[in-house]
ChimeraX commands (.cxc) that place a marker at each C-alpha (Angstrom):
marker #1 position -88.80,74.37,-148.43 radius 0.5
marker #1 position -86.71,77.51,-148.95 radius 0.5
marker #1 position -87.30,78.30,-145.28 radius 0.5
marker #1 position -86.82,74.78,-143.97 radius 0.5
marker #1 position -89.09,71.76,-144.08 radius 0.5
marker #1 position -90.40,72.18,-140.52 radius 0.5
marker #1 position -91.49,75.82,-140.82 radius 0.5
marker #1 position -95.11,75.02,-141.69 radius 0.5
marker #1 position -95.38,72.97,-138.50 radius 0.5
marker #1 position -94.01,75.91,-136.48 radius 0.5
marker #1 position -96.65,78.22,-138.00 radius 0.5
marker #1 position -99.67,76.02,-137.26 radius 0.5
marker #1 position -102.32,77.92,-135.24 radius 0.5
marker #1 position -100.19,81.09,-135.41 radius 0.5
marker #1 position -100.85,84.60,-136.68 radius 0.5
marker #1 position -98.28,85.14,-139.44 radius 0.5
marker #1 position -97.19,88.18,-141.43 radius 0.5
marker #1 position -95.85,87.40,-144.90 radius 0.5
marker #1 position -93.60,90.43,-145.40 radius 0.5
marker #1 position -93.11,91.04,-149.12 radius 0.5
marker #1 position -95.85,88.58,-149.99 radius 0.5
marker #1 position -95.88,89.18,-153.77 radius 0.5
marker #1 position -98.67,87.19,-155.41 radius 0.5
marker #1 position -99.55,85.55,-152.10 radius 0.5
marker #1 position -98.77,81.95,-153.02 radius 0.5
marker #1 position -96.76,81.25,-149.86 radius 0.5
marker #1 position -99.37,83.03,-147.72 radius 0.5
marker #1 position -102.02,80.73,-149.16 radius 0.5
marker #1 position -99.81,77.69,-148.53 radius 0.5
marker #1 position -99.29,78.69,-144.89 radius 0.5
marker #1 position -103.06,79.08,-144.41 radius 0.5
marker #1 position -103.70,75.72,-146.06 radius 0.5
marker #1 position -101.25,74.07,-143.66 radius 0.5
marker #1 position -102.87,75.38,-140.51 radius 0.5
marker #1 position -101.81,78.98,-139.86 radius 0.5
marker #1 position -104.67,80.63,-137.97 radius 0.5
marker #1 position -104.36,83.94,-139.85 radius 0.5
marker #1 position -101.93,85.15,-142.53 radius 0.5
marker #1 position -101.42,88.85,-143.27 radius 0.5
marker #1 position -99.69,89.47,-146.59 radius 0.5
marker #1 position -97.87,92.80,-146.91 radius 0.5
marker #1 position -96.44,94.20,-150.14 radius 0.5
marker #1 position -95.91,97.63,-151.74 radius 0.5
marker #1 position -97.17,96.55,-155.17 radius 0.5
marker #1 position -100.95,96.85,-155.52 radius 0.5
marker #1 position -101.07,94.60,-158.59 radius 0.5
marker #1 position -99.40,91.82,-156.61 radius 0.5
marker #1 position -101.87,92.26,-153.76 radius 0.5
marker #1 position -104.81,92.00,-156.18 radius 0.5
marker #1 position -103.42,88.72,-157.52 radius 0.5
marker #1 position -102.84,87.49,-153.97 radius 0.5
marker #1 position -106.50,88.06,-153.10 radius 0.5
marker #1 position -107.53,86.09,-156.18 radius 0.5
marker #1 position -105.21,83.21,-155.24 radius 0.5
marker #1 position -106.59,83.13,-151.68 radius 0.5
marker #1 position -110.16,83.11,-152.99 radius 0.5
marker #1 position -109.43,80.31,-155.45 radius 0.5
marker #1 position -107.80,78.26,-152.69 radius 0.5
marker #1 position -110.75,78.80,-150.32 radius 0.5
marker #1 position -108.70,80.55,-147.61 radius 0.5
marker #1 position -109.93,84.14,-147.98 radius 0.5
marker #1 position -111.32,83.95,-144.46 radius 0.5
marker #1 position -107.77,83.44,-143.11 radius 0.5
marker #1 position -105.70,85.51,-145.55 radius 0.5
marker #1 position -105.76,89.31,-145.79 radius 0.5
marker #1 position -103.50,91.47,-147.92 radius 0.5
marker #1 position -102.48,95.12,-147.81 radius 0.5
marker #1 position -99.65,97.67,-148.06 radius 0.5
marker #1 position -99.14,97.67,-144.29 radius 0.5
marker #1 position -100.46,96.27,-141.02 radius 0.5
marker #1 position -100.38,97.14,-137.34 radius 0.5
marker #1 position -101.51,93.72,-136.15 radius 0.5
marker #1 position -99.06,91.88,-133.91 radius 0.5
marker #1 position -97.97,88.46,-135.13 radius 0.5
marker #1 position -96.49,85.28,-133.70 radius 0.5
marker #1 position -94.16,85.04,-136.68 radius 0.5
marker #1 position -92.98,87.14,-139.61 radius 0.5
marker #1 position -91.93,85.36,-142.78 radius 0.5
marker #1 position -89.84,86.99,-145.52 radius 0.5
marker #1 position -89.18,84.91,-148.63 radius 0.5
marker #1 position -86.94,86.17,-151.46 radius 0.5
marker #1 position -87.47,89.79,-150.44 radius 0.5
marker #1 position -84.60,90.86,-148.19 radius 0.5
marker #1 position -82.21,91.48,-151.08 radius 0.5
marker #1 position -84.72,93.96,-152.52 radius 0.5
marker #1 position -85.53,96.23,-149.55 radius 0.5
marker #1 position -84.13,99.74,-150.03 radius 0.5
marker #1 position -83.51,100.15,-146.28 radius 0.5
marker #1 position -83.22,96.66,-144.75 radius 0.5
marker #1 position -82.24,98.04,-141.33 radius 0.5
marker #1 position -85.52,99.95,-141.20 radius 0.5
marker #1 position -87.38,96.81,-142.29 radius 0.5
marker #1 position -85.90,94.91,-139.34 radius 0.5
marker #1 position -87.18,97.68,-137.03 radius 0.5
marker #1 position -90.65,97.43,-138.57 radius 0.5
marker #1 position -90.64,93.65,-138.19 radius 0.5
marker #1 position -89.56,93.96,-134.55 radius 0.5
marker #1 position -92.51,96.23,-133.77 radius 0.5
marker #1 position -94.94,93.83,-135.50 radius 0.5
marker #1 position -93.75,90.78,-133.57 radius 0.5
marker #1 position -95.15,89.52,-130.29 radius 0.5
marker #1 position -92.54,89.19,-127.47 radius 0.5
marker #1 position -91.98,85.45,-127.97 radius 0.5
marker #1 position -92.33,85.52,-131.75 radius 0.5
marker #1 position -89.71,84.87,-134.40 radius 0.5
marker #1 position -88.76,85.86,-137.92 radius 0.5
marker #1 position -88.03,83.34,-140.68 radius 0.5
marker #1 position -86.06,84.83,-143.57 radius 0.5
marker #1 position -84.86,83.30,-146.81 radius 0.5
marker #1 position -83.13,85.45,-149.39 radius 0.5
marker #1 position -81.01,84.82,-152.43 radius 0.5
marker #1 position -79.10,84.70,-154.49 radius 0.5
marker #1 position -76.81,86.91,-152.35 radius 0.5
marker #1 position -74.79,89.58,-154.11 radius 0.5
marker #1 position -71.57,87.57,-154.67 radius 0.5
marker #1 position -73.43,84.57,-156.14 radius 0.5
marker #1 position -72.53,84.08,-159.84 radius 0.5
marker #1 position -75.94,85.54,-160.71 radius 0.5
marker #1 position -76.41,87.67,-157.62 radius 0.5
marker #1 position -76.97,90.73,-159.80 radius 0.5
marker #1 position -80.31,89.26,-160.88 radius 0.5
marker #1 position -81.21,90.93,-164.19 radius 0.5
marker #1 position -77.77,92.59,-164.28 radius 0.5
marker #1 position -75.98,89.21,-164.32 radius 0.5
marker #1 position -75.61,88.85,-168.08 radius 0.5
marker #1 position -72.93,86.19,-167.41 radius 0.5
marker #1 position -71.54,84.69,-164.16 radius 0.5
marker #1 position -70.29,87.47,-161.86 radius 0.5
marker #1 position -70.88,89.99,-164.65 radius 0.5
marker #1 position -72.43,92.38,-162.13 radius 0.5
marker #1 position -69.07,92.41,-160.27 radius 0.5
marker #1 position -67.00,92.95,-163.42 radius 0.5
marker #1 position -68.86,96.04,-164.62 radius 0.5
marker #1 position -69.63,99.16,-162.64 radius 0.5
marker #1 position -73.12,100.05,-161.47 radius 0.5
marker #1 position -73.13,103.04,-163.84 radius 0.5
marker #1 position -72.22,100.87,-166.84 radius 0.5
marker #1 position -74.90,98.30,-166.06 radius 0.5
marker #1 position -77.53,100.98,-165.54 radius 0.5
marker #1 position -76.63,102.48,-168.94 radius 0.5
marker #1 position -76.99,99.03,-170.53 radius 0.5
marker #1 position -80.36,98.56,-168.83 radius 0.5
marker #1 position -81.55,101.95,-170.09 radius 0.5
marker #1 position -81.49,100.49,-173.62 radius 0.5
marker #1 position -84.08,97.92,-172.48 radius 0.5
marker #1 position -86.13,99.85,-169.91 radius 0.5
marker #1 position -87.17,103.49,-169.86 radius 0.5
marker #1 position -88.17,103.91,-166.20 radius 0.5
marker #1 position -85.39,106.41,-165.44 radius 0.5
marker #1 position -83.59,104.24,-162.84 radius 0.5
marker #1 position -80.08,105.52,-162.09 radius 0.5
marker #1 position -79.09,103.02,-159.36 radius 0.5
marker #1 position -79.64,99.35,-158.58 radius 0.5
marker #1 position -81.99,100.34,-155.76 radius 0.5
marker #1 position -84.25,102.25,-158.18 radius 0.5
marker #1 position -85.07,99.41,-160.58 radius 0.5
marker #1 position -88.42,97.69,-160.29 radius 0.5
marker #1 position -88.34,95.59,-157.15 radius 0.5
marker #1 position -85.07,97.19,-156.04 radius 0.5
marker #1 position -81.70,95.54,-155.48 radius 0.5
marker #1 position -79.65,96.39,-152.38 radius 0.5
marker #1 position -76.54,94.25,-153.04 radius 0.5
marker #1 position -77.13,92.11,-149.95 radius 0.5
marker #1 position -74.26,89.83,-148.91 radius 0.5
marker #1 position -74.14,87.29,-146.09 radius 0.5
marker #1 position -71.72,89.44,-144.13 radius 0.5
marker #1 position -73.80,92.57,-144.53 radius 0.5
marker #1 position -76.91,90.73,-143.40 radius 0.5
marker #1 position -75.16,89.46,-140.27 radius 0.5
marker #1 position -73.96,93.00,-139.47 radius 0.5
marker #1 position -77.48,94.38,-139.95 radius 0.5
marker #1 position -78.87,91.85,-137.49 radius 0.5
marker #1 position -76.06,92.50,-135.01 radius 0.5
marker #1 position -76.93,96.21,-135.06 radius 0.5
marker #1 position -80.65,95.51,-134.69 radius 0.5
marker #1 position -82.81,94.45,-131.75 radius 0.5
marker #1 position -82.73,90.84,-132.96 radius 0.5
marker #1 position -80.27,88.03,-132.57 radius 0.5
marker #1 position -79.63,85.17,-134.96 radius 0.5
marker #1 position -80.90,81.88,-133.60 radius 0.5
marker #1 position -79.98,79.91,-136.72 radius 0.5
marker #1 position -78.38,80.88,-140.03 radius 0.5
marker #1 position -77.77,78.45,-142.87 radius 0.5
marker #1 position -75.99,79.41,-146.10 radius 0.5
marker #1 position -77.37,76.82,-148.55 radius 0.5
marker #1 position -74.68,76.03,-151.15 radius 0.5
marker #1 position -75.04,76.10,-154.91 radius 0.5
marker #1 position -75.45,72.43,-155.72 radius 0.5
marker #1 position -72.55,72.21,-158.18 radius 0.5
marker #1 position -70.24,74.17,-155.87 radius 0.5
marker #1 position -71.06,72.24,-152.70 radius 0.5
marker #1 position -67.66,70.47,-152.60 radius 0.5
marker #1 position -65.89,73.84,-152.26 radius 0.5
marker #1 position -68.51,75.52,-150.07 radius 0.5
marker #1 position -67.09,76.57,-146.69 radius 0.5
marker #1 position -66.78,79.58,-144.39 radius 0.5
marker #1 position -64.11,81.14,-146.63 radius 0.5
marker #1 position -65.95,80.69,-149.94 radius 0.5
marker #1 position -69.58,80.97,-148.85 radius 0.5
marker #1 position -70.12,84.49,-150.17 radius 0.5
marker #1 position -69.43,83.18,-153.69 radius 0.5
marker #1 position -70.87,79.67,-153.39 radius 0.5
marker #1 position -74.17,80.21,-151.53 radius 0.5
marker #1 position -77.46,79.90,-153.39 radius 0.5
marker #1 position -79.81,80.92,-150.59 radius 0.5
marker #1 position -79.49,82.16,-147.04 radius 0.5
marker #1 position -82.13,81.06,-144.58 radius 0.5
marker #1 position -82.27,82.04,-140.95 radius 0.5
marker #1 position -84.39,82.44,-137.85 radius 0.5
marker #1 position -84.25,85.64,-135.79 radius 0.5
marker #1 position -85.64,86.20,-132.28 radius 0.5
marker #1 position -85.93,89.32,-130.17 radius 0.5
marker #1 position -82.78,90.26,-128.30 radius 0.5
marker #1 position -84.62,92.27,-125.67 radius 0.5
marker link #1:1,2 radius 0.2
marker link #1:2,3 radius 0.2
marker link #1:3,4 radius 0.2
marker link #1:4,5 radius 0.2
marker link #1:5,6 radius 0.2
marker link #1:6,7 radius 0.2
marker link #1:7,8 radius 0.2
marker link #1:8,9 radius 0.2
marker link #1:9,10 radius 0.2
marker link #1:10,11 radius 0.2
marker link #1:11,12 radius 0.2
marker link #1:12,13 radius 0.2
marker link #1:13,14 radius 0.2
marker link #1:14,15 radius 0.2
marker link #1:15,16 radius 0.2
marker link #1:16,17 radius 0.2
marker link #1:17,18 radius 0.2
marker link #1:18,19 radius 0.2
marker link #1:19,20 radius 0.2
marker link #1:20,21 radius 0.2
marker link #1:21,22 radius 0.2
marker link #1:22,23 radius 0.2
marker link #1:23,24 radius 0.2
marker link #1:24,25 radius 0.2
marker link #1:25,26 radius 0.2
marker link #1:26,27 radius 0.2
marker link #1:27,28 radius 0.2
marker link #1:28,29 radius 0.2
marker link #1:29,30 radius 0.2
marker link #1:30,31 radius 0.2
marker link #1:31,32 radius 0.2
marker link #1:32,33 radius 0.2
marker link #1:33,34 radius 0.2
marker link #1:34,35 radius 0.2
marker link #1:35,36 radius 0.2
marker link #1:36,37 radius 0.2
marker link #1:37,38 radius 0.2
marker link #1:38,39 radius 0.2
marker link #1:39,40 radius 0.2
marker link #1:40,41 radius 0.2
marker link #1:41,42 radius 0.2
marker link #1:42,43 radius 0.2
marker link #1:43,44 radius 0.2
marker link #1:44,45 radius 0.2
marker link #1:45,46 radius 0.2
marker link #1:46,47 radius 0.2
marker link #1:47,48 radius 0.2
marker link #1:48,49 radius 0.2
marker link #1:49,50 radius 0.2
marker link #1:50,51 radius 0.2
marker link #1:51,52 radius 0.2
marker link #1:52,53 radius 0.2
marker link #1:53,54 radius 0.2
marker link #1:54,55 radius 0.2
marker link #1:55,56 radius 0.2
marker link #1:56,57 radius 0.2
marker link #1:57,58 radius 0.2
marker link #1:58,59 radius 0.2
marker link #1:59,60 radius 0.2
marker link #1:60,61 radius 0.2
marker link #1:61,62 radius 0.2
marker link #1:62,63 radius 0.2
marker link #1:63,64 radius 0.2
marker link #1:64,65 radius 0.2
marker link #1:65,66 radius 0.2
marker link #1:66,67 radius 0.2
marker link #1:67,68 radius 0.2
marker link #1:68,69 radius 0.2
marker link #1:69,70 radius 0.2
marker link #1:70,71 radius 0.2
marker link #1:71,72 radius 0.2
marker link #1:72,73 radius 0.2
marker link #1:73,74 radius 0.2
marker link #1:74,75 radius 0.2
marker link #1:75,76 radius 0.2
marker link #1:76,77 radius 0.2
marker link #1:77,78 radius 0.2
marker link #1:78,79 radius 0.2
marker link #1:79,80 radius 0.2
marker link #1:80,81 radius 0.2
marker link #1:81,82 radius 0.2
marker link #1:82,83 radius 0.2
marker link #1:83,84 radius 0.2
marker link #1:84,85 radius 0.2
marker link #1:85,86 radius 0.2
marker link #1:86,87 radius 0.2
marker link #1:87,88 radius 0.2
marker link #1:88,89 radius 0.2
marker link #1:89,90 radius 0.2
marker link #1:90,91 radius 0.2
marker link #1:91,92 radius 0.2
marker link #1:92,93 radius 0.2
marker link #1:93,94 radius 0.2
marker link #1:94,95 radius 0.2
marker link #1:95,96 radius 0.2
marker link #1:96,97 radius 0.2
marker link #1:97,98 radius 0.2
marker link #1:98,99 radius 0.2
marker link #1:99,100 radius 0.2
marker link #1:100,101 radius 0.2
marker link #1:101,102 radius 0.2
marker link #1:102,103 radius 0.2
marker link #1:103,104 radius 0.2
marker link #1:104,105 radius 0.2
marker link #1:105,106 radius 0.2
marker link #1:106,107 radius 0.2
marker link #1:107,108 radius 0.2
marker link #1:108,109 radius 0.2
marker link #1:109,110 radius 0.2
marker link #1:110,111 radius 0.2
marker link #1:111,112 radius 0.2
marker link #1:112,113 radius 0.2
marker link #1:113,114 radius 0.2
marker link #1:114,115 radius 0.2
marker link #1:115,116 radius 0.2
marker link #1:116,117 radius 0.2
marker link #1:117,118 radius 0.2
marker link #1:118,119 radius 0.2
marker link #1:119,120 radius 0.2
marker link #1:120,121 radius 0.2
marker link #1:121,122 radius 0.2
marker link #1:122,123 radius 0.2
marker link #1:123,124 radius 0.2
marker link #1:124,125 radius 0.2
marker link #1:125,126 radius 0.2
marker link #1:126,127 radius 0.2
marker link #1:127,128 radius 0.2
marker link #1:128,129 radius 0.2
marker link #1:129,130 radius 0.2
marker link #1:130,131 radius 0.2
marker link #1:131,132 radius 0.2
marker link #1:132,133 radius 0.2
marker link #1:133,134 radius 0.2
marker link #1:134,135 radius 0.2
marker link #1:135,136 radius 0.2
marker link #1:136,137 radius 0.2
marker link #1:137,138 radius 0.2
marker link #1:138,139 radius 0.2
marker link #1:139,140 radius 0.2
marker link #1:140,141 radius 0.2
marker link #1:141,142 radius 0.2
marker link #1:142,143 radius 0.2
marker link #1:143,144 radius 0.2
marker link #1:144,145 radius 0.2
marker link #1:145,146 radius 0.2
marker link #1:146,147 radius 0.2
marker link #1:147,148 radius 0.2
marker link #1:148,149 radius 0.2
marker link #1:149,150 radius 0.2
marker link #1:150,151 radius 0.2
marker link #1:151,152 radius 0.2
marker link #1:152,153 radius 0.2
marker link #1:153,154 radius 0.2
marker link #1:154,155 radius 0.2
marker link #1:155,156 radius 0.2
marker link #1:156,157 radius 0.2
marker link #1:157,158 radius 0.2
marker link #1:158,159 radius 0.2
marker link #1:159,160 radius 0.2
marker link #1:160,161 radius 0.2
marker link #1:161,162 radius 0.2
marker link #1:162,163 radius 0.2
marker link #1:163,164 radius 0.2
marker link #1:164,165 radius 0.2
marker link #1:165,166 radius 0.2
marker link #1:166,167 radius 0.2
marker link #1:167,168 radius 0.2
marker link #1:168,169 radius 0.2
marker link #1:169,170 radius 0.2
marker link #1:170,171 radius 0.2
marker link #1:171,172 radius 0.2
marker link #1:172,173 radius 0.2
marker link #1:173,174 radius 0.2
marker link #1:174,175 radius 0.2
marker link #1:175,176 radius 0.2
marker link #1:176,177 radius 0.2
marker link #1:177,178 radius 0.2
marker link #1:178,179 radius 0.2
marker link #1:179,180 radius 0.2
marker link #1:180,181 radius 0.2
marker link #1:181,182 radius 0.2
marker link #1:182,183 radius 0.2
marker link #1:183,184 radius 0.2
marker link #1:184,185 radius 0.2
marker link #1:185,186 radius 0.2
marker link #1:186,187 radius 0.2
marker link #1:187,188 radius 0.2
marker link #1:188,189 radius 0.2
marker link #1:189,190 radius 0.2
marker link #1:190,191 radius 0.2
marker link #1:191,192 radius 0.2
marker link #1:192,193 radius 0.2
marker link #1:193,194 radius 0.2
marker link #1:194,195 radius 0.2
marker link #1:195,196 radius 0.2
marker link #1:196,197 radius 0.2
marker link #1:197,198 radius 0.2
marker link #1:198,199 radius 0.2
marker link #1:199,200 radius 0.2
marker link #1:200,201 radius 0.2
marker link #1:201,202 radius 0.2
marker link #1:202,203 radius 0.2
marker link #1:203,204 radius 0.2
marker link #1:204,205 radius 0.2
marker link #1:205,206 radius 0.2
marker link #1:206,207 radius 0.2
marker link #1:207,208 radius 0.2
marker link #1:208,209 radius 0.2
marker link #1:209,210 radius 0.2
marker link #1:210,211 radius 0.2
marker link #1:211,212 radius 0.2
marker link #1:212,213 radius 0.2
marker link #1:213,214 radius 0.2
view
């Protein structure tokens, strides 16, 4: 549903790459709803192990494979709640382009975006707290809780690239894709004041469909 209610229908009988698949739950769901083959890609080996278990338990191991990378061309690439975590999102768009068949598409849902009240994820100790305090101050605060040596948002587990709606649109404009549809889904309680001027601060999730420009 985060990617739109009709996405599963669009993926039926397709080869799909779940980019940033995590524990594989959405990959399993796509296979259960008719995707011909789902390739889950993630950098975390523990997540991939859990994804294989989930696929086995759901009886779709024959149609779901998981790994750190793939070279197989797909009809569609799906990215759910991952784009705000990629260290180099422009490079990720290039990788996705090369993995996509000529008439394929990308379905992306990410959020909360950076200017959301809790867009700082674990750094949002109160609404917009991540915008009030500097990155250095928040990293120092986090160091009291975690001892992984992270010195920037991008270095924490999972990464955090401060993705905004505007930045995402600029990244796509500079890529080999074009935006076919883009929907900023409003925070439910802020829907009455959600518009083009306020959307950076009132959007809960961004979902979009990208196609190849050339």
